[in-house]
N, C-alpha and C positions, 0 to 999 in steps of 0.2 A: 803155678799158684803156691809159693813158698814161702813161709813164715821166717826164712833167713836172710841174713843181711849179706845179699850178693854183691852189694858194692864195695864191700872190705877191702881197703888197700892191701892188707896182709896175705890176701889170696892173689899171687902176682900174675897168674896165667892167664891169657887171653879169652881162656875158654872155661866152662863151666867145669869145675874141679871137683867132685863129689869126696876125693881123699883130701882137701885142703881142711884141717882141722880149725880154723879160725873163724869159719862160718859160725855167726851166732845168730840162736833162735830168737825170732822177735817176736812176741804174741802166740797166745794159745790158738792152736786150729787142729779140726780133725775131719776127716772124710769117713762118713758112715754109711755102708752100704747094706741096709737091713731090711727086714722085712718080708712078706711072701714073694715079691716080683723076682725075677733072676737078676743077678748082678748087673749094676747099670741099666737096668729097665726101669720103666716108670708105670707099666700096667701087667695085669695078669688077670687071667681067664677066670670067670664065676658063672655058674650055671644060673639061669633065670629062677628069681623067687628062693633063692637058697641063700645062706650064709656061711660067711668065712671069719674065722675069728682066729687070733693069735697074739700071744704076749711077747714084749720085750724087756729086758732088763739091762741097766748100764750101770758100770762101776768102774772108778778107777783102777788103773793096774801098771805097776812099776815093773816092766819086762827087761829080761835079760838082755841087754843089746847085741850079745855077741850071737844069741840064738835067733832074734828077731830079725838082725841085719845080716843074718849070715847066707850063704849060697845056698844051702839046701832049705826050699820053701817048706818042705814036709817036717822038718825038725822045729820051723818056726810055728807052724800051727799046730805041732804038738806040744810046744811050750804053752801056747794059750789054753789047750784043752788040761794040760796039767794043772794049771792054775784055777780053771774054772771049776775042775773036781776036787781042789784042795779046799782046806778051812778058810781060804782068802777069798774063794769064789762064792756062789750062792749055791746054798744047798737046795738039792732038787726038791726034796719034800716041801720046803718053803714055796720054791716056784710053782710046783702042782697048786699047793694050797690058794696061791694069789691068782693063778689061772683060772682056777675053780670059782673063786668069788667074783672075777669079772665076768665069767662066761655066764653066771647066775643072775648079773645084771643085763643082760642082753636083750630079754624081753621085759624090761620094767619100763614103763612110760616114765619120759624125762619131764619132771615139771618146769615151767618156764623160768621160775626163779633160780632155778639150779644152773642155767645154761650161762656159762661163764664167757664165751666169746661165739660170735656168728660167723658161721663159713661163709663161701660163697654163694651168689644167687642161684646157681644153676639147679641145683638139688629142688627149690623152691618152685622154679619156673619150669621143671618138668612137671611136677605133681599137678602145677597149676592147669599145664597144657592136657595131661590125661585123665585129672579128677581123681587120682587114687595116690595112695601114700606109697613110696618108693619102700619104706620100710613099715612093717605091719607093729602094733602095738604101741606104736609112739616112742618105742625105744630109740630113735634116731629120726628127732623131727626135723623139718626143714621148714623154715619160715618163710611166710608170703614175701616174695622179691619186693625191694624197693624200688621205685620207678627212678632210674638214674642214667647215667650214660651207657651202662653196660646192658642194660635190660630194655631200655626204652622202647627199640625199635620192635622188641617181640611183643612185648606188653601192648603196644599200639595195636599190633595184628590181632591179639588176642580178644583186647576190651573193644576196641573200635572197628576191626576189621580191615583197617588199613593205616597208613603212616600220616601221623599229625603235620602240619607246616613246619612246624618247630623242629621235629624231627628231621625232615627232609633238609634242613639247613646244616645239619651237624654230622660228623663223620662218623660211620659205623666202627665199633671196635669189637662186636661179636659176632661171629657167623654160625649159624645152626645150620645142620646139613641132615637132621634127621626128617624121616619121610613123614612122619606126622607134621611138623613144622612147615615143610614144603607142600603140601596138601593145602594146608592154612594158607600158604604164599599165593599159590595159583588158584584158590577159589577168592581170594582179594583181588587177583589181577581180573578174573571174570566180572566181578560183581562191581568193582571201583574202577576207575582211571589207572592203569599200570602207571607207575613213577619211575625213575631212574633206580631207586633203591629196591623196587619189586625186581627188576631185570638184574641188579648186581647180585643181590643174594641168589636169585634161579640159576644165572650163569655160576657162580660159586659153587653150587651143589652140583650143577651139570658137570663142571670141570673135574671136580671130585670122584665124580663117577665114572669118569673115562669118556664123557659125551663131548669131545672137543668140537665138534662142528656147531652144535647148539649152544654151547659155552660161548664161542666166539659171535654167535650172534646175539647173544642176550647181553654181551658186554658192549657190543656195539650199540644196541638200543639204548642201553643205559647212557652212552655217552650222548647219543642223540638228543635226549631229554635233557642232559645235564652233564657236561664234561667232568668227569671226576676222578682222582689220582688211581683209585683201586681198579677201575675198569680198564684205564690205560695200561696201567702196570701189569694187570692181569694178562691182558693181550699181550704185552711183551715178552711174558714167560714164554708163549709158544708160537712166536711169531715165526713165517718161513725162512726169513733170513736176519742176519746179525743187523745189517742196516735197516729193516724194518722194526727190529726190537728196538733199536737206538731212537727211531723216531718217536717210538711210543713210549719209552722211557722220557725222552724229553718232554714229550706232552703231559705225563705225569707230573713232572717236576715243575713245570709251568703252571699247572692247575693247583699244585700244593703253595706255591709263590702268592698266589691269588687268596690263599684262605685267611682268616682273620683268627689271629690266637686270642684275642678278647673275647671272641664269642663262643669259641671252640676250645676247652682245655687240652684237645690231645693232638691238637696241630703240630706242637713242638715234636713229641715223640713220633709222630707219624713222618715229619720231616727228617728226623736223625734215623730212621728204619730206612727210608726210601735212599735218603744220600749214601748211606753205606751199602745199601744193594746196588745201587747206580755206578758208585765208585768201582766196586770190585768187579762187576760185570764188565766195565771199560778195560779195567786190567786183564782180566782173564781172556777178552777178546782182543787185546793188543790195540785197542784204539787210544793210544797215547796222545795223541794231539786233541781229541776231544776230552779225554781225561784230564789234560791240564787245564783246558777250558772250564770244566765241570769243578775242579778243584778250587781254581782261582775265584768262580762264582759262590763259593761257601765260605770262604774267608771271615765274613761276617758273622757267621754262625761257630763261635768257638766249641760248643756243645758237639756239634756234628764232627769237627776237626779232631775231636780227642778220642773218637770211636776206633775201636780196633780195625775194622775194615777200611776206614778211610786212611788211617796211619800206614796200613800196608800197602794200598794203592800208591800213596804219596810217597813212599820208599820205593816202590816198585819205578814209577816216574823218574826219579833221580838215577837211578840204575840204568835206566834206558838212554838216559840222556849222559851217562859216563860220570854224574856227581857222587860218587862212590862215598863222599865225607858226609854229606848230608843225610844220603840212606843210612850209612851206619850209625848216625847220630839217632835216628828215630828207632833202629832196631835193637839199640843196646840201653835206650832209655826208658822205655817201658815194659810192661810186664805181660801185657795182651793175655788178661784174664780169660777172655771168651774164646781163645783158641786151643782148640786139643789137639786134634790129628792136623788141623791146618798150620800147627808149629813149626811143622818140616819145611812148609814154604817161606817161612820167615828165615829158617835157618839156610836154605837155599839162597836166599838174596843175601845173607850175611857173608857167604861163601863167595859171592859173585863180588862183593864189596872187597874182600880181603884179596881177591884174585886181581882186581881193578888196581887196588893199593900197591900189590907187588909188581904188576906190569909197570904201573908208572915209575917206581923206584928203580926198576931196570931199564929205565931209558925209553919207555914205550915198545919193547921188544917182549914178544910173548915168551912164556915160562917154558923151558924144557920140559920133557916129562920127569927127568929128575929133581929139577927146581920145583915142580909142581908137588911131586910127592913129599919134597922138604918142608914146602909151605903147609900142606896138610898134617902133616907131624908137628909144626910149629903152633898151629892154632888149634889143635887136637880134633880134627875134623873127623876122625875116625873111631873116637873113644876108645874103648878096648878091644875092638873087633879086630881080628886076625884075618879076615876074608875080603876086606874091601879092596878095591883097584884105585887106579889113578881117576877112572871115570865113575866112581861111586860118588853117592850123594853124600853130604856131611850127614852124620848122625849127631854129631853134639855142637852146639852155638855156644856165643858168649854166655856169661853167667845167668842172666835174666831170662834167656829162653833155654837154656838147660838142654836137656835130650830130648830128641824125637818121642812123641808122644805114643806110649803103647807098641812101639815097635815099628810106626808107620814110614 
């Protein structure tokens, strides 16, 4: 995820060269890892019926590049601390004043007319389930959830005791696994005729809690009442063999193809996610013949073909078939924004392409150890490492892929 022009012709190396001064920054971007959660985490623990408050401040900072980009990380951090404590930073007395002010508002009830933006529905749904406010004093109000594609299944259950006929025709997009919801779900199954959606939700809860056998039975019961994408896909995840999993993924895909996007607005998103999952599963299980057939079958869905995992699987098929040119075209022309640690797998494929190209130029003869080393050096495969060997994985790829993520 770079804001630089990695395609500039002024940087002539075939690999990502961070020392090339001709890369131009294009567009402002930033990565912020702030708040109470540990770096790159999304959650933090909090005791029941307690509060957790914090304040953050942001200010532009023109850093000294020699210190920020230097090899001494401690010096880089210290340079930021020095700025923060200087007159250019933020006076700590002012910060404490603002922090105390915001803390004083934490128990003040919010007036409806002062709410600028409504958040997601889950807090309000939880309050409706328990009959109790999540936050006392009205300081953090959660409005009554709207009846929409995200909440309708659970509001049906809460208000009517079971799912409406309209809801049973739509794709579920939210899966609750809290025990209070599951209790309401199982009571509904006792009082009313169980539906495919009852069994699907129950199986999801069972699988999340490690009850594999009951989950398998629930998903199968859901399919018996109505063949559906989620149940087939979930069964594929813990199928006993790869062949069984493939059959289940195939059934899930056939179910998806029967869905009507004019009736349900989430059909396209479901197909996008399912096609990506199936494509990469086939690739990882080296079912290349089946993967070719699957990729050929989604050619009429341009949105699906542009997804990172589908691109990855397509490149892998080309490498498997020895078509390094087609594979390399894919690998060097996309930024793969959703790939973090998996970026190393793309760099591995790129190395396979460069190796195939070299063998082709060598008259089809395999490279000697020395020739392999020379190729690795030519394409910058080892980066700045001095400990890699001829059999080591490449740590650096083409400009658009850059370096392996976080040392993976």
